[in-house]
C-alpha positions as CSV (number, residue, x, y, z in Angstrom):
1,X,30.7,93.4,86.0
2,X,33.7,95.4,88.0
3,X,36.7,96.3,85.9
4,X,38.6,94.6,87.9
5,X,36.6,91.3,86.1
6,X,36.7,92.5,82.1
7,X,38.0,91.0,79.7
8,X,39.3,92.4,76.2
9,X,39.3,90.6,72.7
10,X,41.9,92.0,71.2
11,X,42.2,91.7,67.5
12,X,45.7,91.9,65.3
13,X,47.6,91.0,62.9
14,X,51.4,89.7,63.2
15,X,53.1,88.3,60.2
16,X,50.1,87.6,57.5
17,X,48.2,86.3,60.8
18,X,45.1,87.7,62.1
19,X,45.8,86.7,66.0
20,X,42.6,86.7,68.4
21,X,43.5,86.8,71.9
22,X,41.5,87.1,75.4
23,X,43.3,89.4,78.0
24,X,42.6,90.9,81.2
25,X,44.5,94.3,81.0
26,X,45.1,96.8,78.3
27,X,47.3,99.8,78.4
28,X,48.6,102.2,76.0
29,X,52.3,101.6,76.7
30,X,55.0,103.4,77.8
31,X,56.6,102.6,74.5
32,X,55.5,105.5,71.6
33,X,53.0,103.5,69.5
34,X,52.7,100.0,71.2
35,X,49.6,98.9,73.0
36,X,50.6,96.5,76.2
37,X,48.8,93.5,76.5
38,X,48.6,91.2,79.6
39,X,47.1,88.4,82.1
40,X,46.6,86.0,78.5
41,X,43.4,83.7,79.4
42,X,42.7,80.4,77.8
43,X,41.0,77.7,77.6
44,X,41.5,75.0,80.6
45,X,43.0,71.8,79.7
46,X,40.5,69.8,80.7
47,X,38.4,69.7,77.8
48,X,38.1,66.8,75.9
49,X,38.3,68.8,72.5
50,X,41.8,70.0,71.6
51,X,41.4,73.6,68.6
52,X,44.7,73.5,66.7
53,X,44.2,77.1,66.3
54,X,44.2,78.2,69.9
55,X,46.9,75.4,70.8
56,X,49.2,77.6,68.3
57,X,47.9,81.2,70.1
58,X,49.4,79.1,73.4
59,X,52.3,78.2,72.2
60,X,53.3,81.8,70.8
61,X,52.4,83.4,74.1
62,X,53.4,80.8,76.1
63,X,55.0,82.1,79.7
64,X,54.5,85.4,78.3
65,X,54.0,88.2,81.3
66,X,53.3,91.1,79.1
67,X,53.4,91.7,75.2
68,X,53.7,95.0,73.3
69,X,52.1,95.2,70.3
70,X,52.3,98.3,67.2
71,X,49.2,100.3,67.4
72,X,49.3,100.3,63.5
73,X,49.5,96.2,63.5
74,X,45.5,96.4,66.1
75,X,42.4,95.7,64.1
76,X,40.2,96.2,67.0
77,X,39.4,96.2,71.0
78,X,36.0,94.8,72.4
79,X,35.4,94.6,76.1
80,X,33.5,91.4,76.5
81,X,31.7,89.3,79.0
82,X,33.5,86.4,78.8
83,X,36.8,84.6,77.5
84,X,36.1,82.8,74.6
85,X,38.7,80.6,72.2
86,X,41.8,82.4,70.7
87,X,42.4,82.4,67.0
88,X,44.7,81.9,64.4
89,X,44.0,82.6,60.6
90,X,45.6,83.7,57.6
91,X,45.2,87.3,57.0
92,X,42.7,87.4,53.4
93,X,40.7,89.7,51.9
94,X,41.2,93.6,52.8
95,X,43.1,92.9,56.4
96,X,46.1,94.9,55.8
97,X,48.1,96.7,58.6
98,X,47.5,100.8,58.5
99,X,50.5,102.0,56.5
100,X,53.2,103.5,57.6
101,X,54.0,107.1,57.2
102,X,57.4,107.7,55.1
103,X,59.6,110.1,56.9
104,X,59.9,113.7,55.4
105,X,62.9,114.1,52.6
106,X,65.8,116.3,54.4
107,X,67.8,118.0,51.5
């Protein structure tokens, strides 16, 4: 598979929800501490069955050209053979964002 044909599955946390999307490009952003996602891939609308979870993700990223996700919100990035179904689910169990480091005290 050529790098131009690469597909990435990115799983991250946003407001107590776990979101899984498929994108064509994943970059370290110029904005420090963020990962940049571009080229969102969703299922074809010609399908007879509609997945409500994927529809919510489609609405969330409707007309988004580029999205900047905080690095500590990223759970996993995988390069996959082909895109799948985007998912939106409740964060439960041991899924928690990486804790932020408190600022040093200045006395």
